[in-house]
C-alpha positions as CSV (number, residue, x, y, z in Angstrom):
1,V,155.5,163.4,159.8
2,L,156.2,160.8,162.4
3,H,153.1,158.7,163.6
4,D,153.0,160.3,167.5
5,T,152.1,163.1,169.5
6,A,155.5,165.2,168.4
7,G,154.7,164.4,165.3
8,Y,150.9,165.9,165.6
9,E,151.9,169.0,167.0
10,V,155.1,170.2,164.6
11,R,152.7,168.9,161.5
12,D,149.8,170.9,163.0
13,S,152.2,173.9,163.4
14,M,153.3,174.0,159.7
15,V,150.4,172.9,158.2
16,Y,148.4,176.5,160.1
17,A,151.4,178.9,159.1
18,F,151.7,177.4,155.5
19,Q,148.4,178.0,155.0
20,D,148.4,181.2,156.2
21,A,150.6,182.6,154.1
22,G,148.5,181.6,151.1
23,G,150.1,177.1,150.4
24,T,148.1,174.8,149.6
25,I,149.1,171.0,151.3
26,V,148.9,168.1,148.6
27,D,149.1,165.6,151.4
28,E,150.7,163.9,154.4
29,V,152.2,160.7,154.0
30,L,152.3,159.4,158.4
31,V,156.0,158.0,159.0
32,P,154.4,154.6,161.8
33,F,156.0,154.5,165.2
34,P,158.1,153.8,166.7
35,V,158.5,151.6,164.3
36,M,159.5,152.2,160.7
37,G,159.6,149.5,158.7
38,D,160.8,149.4,155.3
39,P,160.9,153.1,154.4
40,A,160.4,152.4,150.1
41,P,156.8,152.1,150.2
42,L,156.8,155.8,152.2
43,I,159.5,156.8,149.5
44,T,157.2,156.0,146.6
45,D,154.0,158.0,148.0
46,I,156.1,160.7,148.5
47,A,157.5,160.7,145.3
48,S,153.9,160.6,143.6
49,K,153.1,163.6,145.0
50,D,152.9,166.9,142.9
51,A,154.0,168.9,145.0
52,D,156.6,171.9,145.3
53,F,158.4,170.6,148.0
54,F,158.0,167.8,151.3
55,Y,158.5,168.8,154.9
56,L,159.6,165.5,157.0
57,F,159.6,165.3,160.7
58,N,161.1,161.8,161.8
59,P,164.0,162.1,163.9
60,G,166.8,159.6,165.9
61,G,167.6,156.4,163.6
62,N,164.1,156.3,161.7
63,G,164.9,159.6,160.2
64,V,168.8,158.2,159.4
65,S,167.1,155.3,157.9
66,F,164.8,157.1,155.8
67,F,166.8,159.9,154.9
68,Q,170.0,156.7,153.6
69,A,167.6,155.4,151.1
70,A,165.6,158.5,150.5
71,V,169.2,159.4,148.7
72,E,169.8,155.7,147.3
73,F,165.7,156.3,145.6
74,G,167.3,159.4,144.3
75,L,164.2,161.4,146.0
76,F,165.8,163.8,146.3
77,D,166.0,164.6,142.3
78,Q,162.4,164.3,142.1
79,I,161.1,166.7,144.9
80,Q,162.6,169.0,147.7
81,M,162.8,168.4,151.1
82,F,162.6,171.1,153.7
83,A,163.0,169.9,157.4
84,A,162.0,170.6,160.7
85,E,164.2,171.0,163.8
86,G,164.4,167.1,164.9
87,S,165.6,165.8,161.0
88,S,168.3,168.5,160.6
89,S,170.1,168.9,164.0
90,E,173.7,168.8,163.9
91,D,173.3,166.1,165.5
92,M,171.0,164.3,162.7
93,L,173.5,166.2,159.7
94,A,176.5,164.5,161.1
95,A,174.8,161.1,160.8
96,Y,172.9,161.7,157.5
97,G,177.1,162.7,155.8
98,D,176.9,163.9,152.3
99,P,174.1,163.9,150.9
100,A,173.0,166.6,153.9
101,E,174.7,168.9,152.1
102,G,171.8,171.7,151.4
103,I,168.8,170.5,152.9
104,K,167.2,173.6,154.1
105,S,165.2,174.4,157.6
106,S,164.5,176.7,159.5
107,W,164.5,176.8,163.6
108,N,165.0,179.5,166.4
109,W,169.3,178.6,166.5
110,S,172.0,178.5,163.9
111,F,175.7,176.6,165.0
112,I,176.8,179.1,162.1
113,D,175.7,183.0,162.1
114,D,177.2,186.4,164.1
115,I,175.6,186.4,167.8
116,P,178.7,187.4,169.3
117,E,176.8,185.1,172.5
118,N,176.6,181.5,170.3
119,Q,179.9,182.1,169.1
120,A,181.6,182.6,173.3
121,F,178.9,179.5,173.9
122,I,179.6,177.1,171.3
123,K,183.7,177.4,172.2
124,E,182.6,176.9,175.7
125,H,181.4,174.0,174.9
126,I,183.6,172.7,172.5
127,D,186.1,173.4,175.7
128,T,184.2,171.2,178.1
129,Y,182.6,168.2,175.9
130,S,185.8,168.1,173.3
131,Q,182.3,168.4,171.0
132,P,180.2,170.7,169.1
133,P,176.7,171.6,170.5
134,T,173.1,170.8,169.4
135,S,170.4,173.1,169.4
136,Y,169.3,170.6,172.6
137,S,172.4,172.2,174.3
138,V,170.7,175.6,174.1
139,Q,167.7,174.8,174.6
140,A,169.2,173.2,178.3
141,Y,171.0,176.5,178.6
142,D,168.6,178.4,178.1
143,A,166.5,176.5,180.4
144,A,169.4,176.7,183.3
145,R,169.7,180.6,183.2
146,I,165.4,181.1,183.2
147,I,165.6,178.7,186.7
148,S,168.0,180.8,188.3
149,T,166.9,184.3,187.1
150,M,163.2,183.1,188.6
151,I,165.1,181.8,192.0
152,E,167.3,185.2,192.4
153,R,164.2,187.1,191.6
154,L,162.4,184.7,194.5
155,E,165.7,185.8,196.7
156,G,166.3,181.2,196.9
157,D,162.5,180.9,197.9
158,T,161.0,178.0,196.4
159,S,158.1,177.3,198.6
160,D,155.2,178.5,196.8
161,V,154.9,177.0,193.0
162,N,153.1,180.0,191.7
163,A,155.2,182.2,192.9
164,M,157.8,180.2,191.2
165,V,155.2,180.5,188.0
166,D,154.8,184.0,188.2
167,A,158.7,185.1,188.7
168,M,159.4,183.8,185.2
169,A,157.5,186.3,183.6
170,G,159.6,188.7,181.3
171,I,162.7,186.7,181.6
172,S,164.6,188.4,179.2
173,F,168.8,188.0,177.7
174,A,171.2,187.5,175.2
175,S,170.9,184.0,174.3
176,P,173.5,181.8,171.4
177,R,170.1,182.2,169.6
178,G,169.9,185.9,169.6
179,P,167.8,188.3,171.9
180,F,165.3,186.2,174.2
181,T,162.1,187.1,176.1
182,L,159.5,184.8,177.7
183,D,156.1,186.7,177.1
184,E,154.5,188.8,180.2
185,K,151.5,187.1,178.9
186,T,152.2,183.9,177.9
187,Q,155.4,183.1,179.0
188,N,156.5,181.5,175.7
189,P,159.4,182.0,174.2
190,R,159.4,185.7,172.3
191,Q,163.0,185.3,169.9
192,N,164.0,185.0,166.0
193,W,163.5,182.7,163.6
194,Y,165.9,181.5,161.2
195,L,165.7,180.4,157.6
196,R,169.3,178.0,157.4
197,E,171.2,175.2,155.0
198,A,173.6,172.7,156.0
199,V,176.9,173.9,155.0
200,R,180.4,172.1,155.2
201,H,181.6,174.4,158.0
202,T,185.5,175.5,158.4
203,D,185.7,172.1,161.2
204,G,185.3,170.0,158.4
205,Q,181.7,168.7,159.6
206,L,178.1,169.6,158.0
207,H,176.3,172.3,159.9
208,Q,173.3,175.0,159.8
209,K,174.3,178.4,158.7
210,T,172.3,181.1,159.2
211,L,170.7,182.1,155.1
212,L,168.1,185.3,156.7
213,T,166.3,186.5,159.7
214,L,162.6,185.9,160.2
215,G,161.9,187.9,162.1
216,E,160.6,187.5,165.9
217,V,157.6,185.2,166.9
218,V,156.1,184.9,170.0
219,D,153.9,181.4,170.3
220,P,149.9,182.7,170.8
221,G,150.0,179.7,173.9
222,D,146.9,180.5,176.0
223,D,145.8,184.2,176.0
224,S,143.4,183.5,178.8
225,K,145.0,185.8,181.1
226,G,143.8,188.9,179.0
């Protein structure tokens, strides 16, 4: 995982869920940030672990360099990789190229699924921007919808910040990611999570395809409101 705040948060979430399901963490390898440097020692370290798979969070240019080096060193012939969203998003798949086919990951959105709202969103995005959306596109779209709904609830009066926050509780709509609700108590998203696999789509590009719906999840967040 990346040696920064996001990396630690992703690691902690994965460790909590994996151990809660009965898994055992063998070890962790921290990727230097912001400059990764030579990825060879990291790859050698991962290959030396007696583990069934490794979980990767290394987005951006460093992540592409790491992945390409891992392919060159044959790491994926020795151990299976399971990727966090930052290392398996649509833009990362495009940068990885052919060796990324078959990568498995989990997230709250997949490009290829049977959700009507998602297919309509993808078509409109491509028509408007001449390129397919990423999960970040979906997040921005949903965030804008939440803000719009909140303002409608307040009849345009945004003078009271606390009222704005309270007005977001329970907002619910059919999102490109599936059913979406802001939890009444924590205001964290209540949404489905999916097991995904990178596959070659009819457009010739690698995209994430839903293999399995893992069920509805909401981050417990701050439970102090009772």
